[in-house]
C-alpha positions in Angstrom: 88.3 97.9 69.0 88.9 99.0 72.6 87.2 98.6 76.0 85.7 101.8 77.2 86.1 101.9 81.0 84.1 104.0 83.4 86.8 104.2 86.1 90.6 104.5 86.5 90.6 101.2 88.4 91.4 98.7 85.6 90.6 95.0 85.4 92.9 93.6 82.7 91.9 90.3 81.2 91.7 88.6 77.8 87.9 89.0 77.8 88.3 92.8 78.2 90.9 93.0 75.4 94.2 94.7 75.1 93.1 98.4 74.6 91.4 100.5 77.2 89.8 103.9 76.7 89.9 105.8 79.9 87.1 108.2 81.0 87.1 111.9 80.7 87.6 113.3 84.2 86.7 116.5 86.0 89.0 115.6 89.0 92.4 113.9 88.5 92.6 110.3 89.5 95.5 107.9 89.4 95.2 104.9 87.2 95.3 101.6 89.2 95.5 98.1 87.8 93.3 96.2 90.3 93.3 92.8 88.6 95.3 91.2 85.8 94.9 87.8 84.1 96.9 88.7 81.0 99.9 86.7 80.1 103.6 87.6 80.3 104.6 89.4 77.1 101.1 90.7 76.3 101.0 94.4 75.3 98.2 96.7 76.5 97.3 100.1 75.3 95.8 102.8 77.4 94.0 105.7 75.6 93.5 108.9 77.4 90.0 110.2 78.0 91.1 113.8 78.7 88.7 116.1 80.6 89.4 119.1 82.8 91.8 116.9 84.9 92.9 113.8 83.0 93.9 110.5 84.7 97.5 109.9 85.4 99.8 106.8 85.5 102.8 107.0 87.7 105.8 104.6 88.0 106.0 102.2 90.9 107.7 99.0 92.0 105.0 97.0 93.8 102.8 94.3 92.3 100.6 95.6 89.4 102.6 98.8 89.0 103.9 100.4 85.8 107.6 100.9 85.1 107.7 104.1 83.0 110.7 105.4 81.0 112.7 107.8 83.2 109.9 107.5 85.8 107.9 110.1 83.9 104.2 110.1 84.8 101.9 109.6 81.8 98.9 112.0 81.6 95.8 110.7 79.9 95.1 113.7 77.7 92.3 113.1 75.1 93.7 110.7 72.5 97.1 110.2 74.2 98.3 106.6 74.2 100.7 104.5 76.2 101.7 101.0 75.4 102.7 98.7 78.3 104.1 95.1 78.2 103.1 92.6 80.9 106.1 91.3 82.8 105.5 88.5 85.3 108.2 87.8 87.8 106.8 85.2 90.1 104.1 86.6 92.4 104.8 90.2 91.1 103.4 91.5 87.8 104.8 94.8 86.4 103.8 96.7 83.3 106.8 98.1 81.4 106.4 101.1 79.1 107.1 100.4 75.5 106.1 103.7 74.0 103.8 106.7 74.4 102.3 109.4 72.2 
């Protein structure tokens, strides 16, 4: 099962689960991880919702950013998935790409 979200602003928590279905969008929006209470080593899955202008996930280096392979932006096309591993380094939490498809 997965958590169907209505926004690209994600709240990651054990209660919300480890898989998140993104909404179908008419206007492209960046995926942002607003809050995270998951543990170091947890793996989350984002599932694209598609639409005319799917959500995107870009690589970054600040707290609650994704580190994507080769810095390649992920586009949340309908059914596309990306798997990210939680990496906690003190006060900074990053989400490192494991795989996408």
